[in-house]
C-alpha positions as a printed Julia matrix, in Angstrom:
67×3 Matrix{Float64}:
 126.48   85.68  80.46
 123.82   87.62  82.34
 120.51   88.44  80.64
 118.3    91.28  81.84
 114.98   90.98  80.0
 112.85   90.93  83.18
 114.42   94.04  84.65
 114.37   95.73  81.27
 110.65   95.09  80.91
 110.02   96.4   84.44
 111.87   99.61  83.65
 110.03  100.03  80.33
 106.71   99.76  82.14
 107.67  102.31  84.79
 110.21  104.66  83.26
 110.32  104.4   79.49
 112.56  102.83  76.94
 115.58  105.1   77.56
 115.89  103.9   81.14
 115.34  100.3   80.05
 118.19  100.6   77.55
 120.4   102.19  80.2
 119.67   99.37  82.64
 120.24   96.69  80.0
 123.6    98.26  79.19
 124.86   98.82  82.75
 123.2    96.3   85.06
 125.21   93.21  84.04
 128.57   94.85  84.76
 127.34   96.5   87.94
 125.99   93.14  89.13
 129.22   91.27  88.42
 131.23   93.9   90.29
 129.21   93.93  93.53
 130.91   92.42  96.56
 127.81   90.37  97.31
 127.93   88.77  93.84
 131.6    87.93  94.29
 130.69   86.21  97.59
 127.95   84.19  95.89
 125.13   86.1   97.58
 122.94   86.3   94.49
 119.78   87.68  96.09
 121.67   90.48  97.85
 123.72   91.19  94.74
 120.5    91.86  92.8
 119.35   94.32  95.46
 122.76   95.98  95.58
 123.08   96.25  91.81
 119.58   97.67  91.27
 120.26  100.3   93.94
 123.59  101.16  92.34
 122.04  101.44  88.87
 119.38  103.7   90.38
 122.13  106.0   91.62
 123.85  105.91  88.22
 120.6   106.88  86.52
 120.06  109.75  88.94
 123.61  111.05  88.54
 123.4   110.76  84.73
 120.07  112.61  84.72
 121.63  115.39  86.8
 124.6   115.54  84.42
 122.27  115.75  81.41
 120.31  118.65  82.89
 123.51  120.57  83.62
 124.64  120.43  79.96
């Protein structure tokens, strides 16, 4: 099981609770599915997964504004 309280608190401080909830919901699965995580490269997998979640947030924000 992967816990995300640190990242969630960082996102709350910088972006609000909605983003923190989004990250808490999506980051664990994104992390487990990165190639770097599968290779055991934990540090790189964190970088990769945070960047991917960033892109997910951006694309979801764009989708929300188009509705």
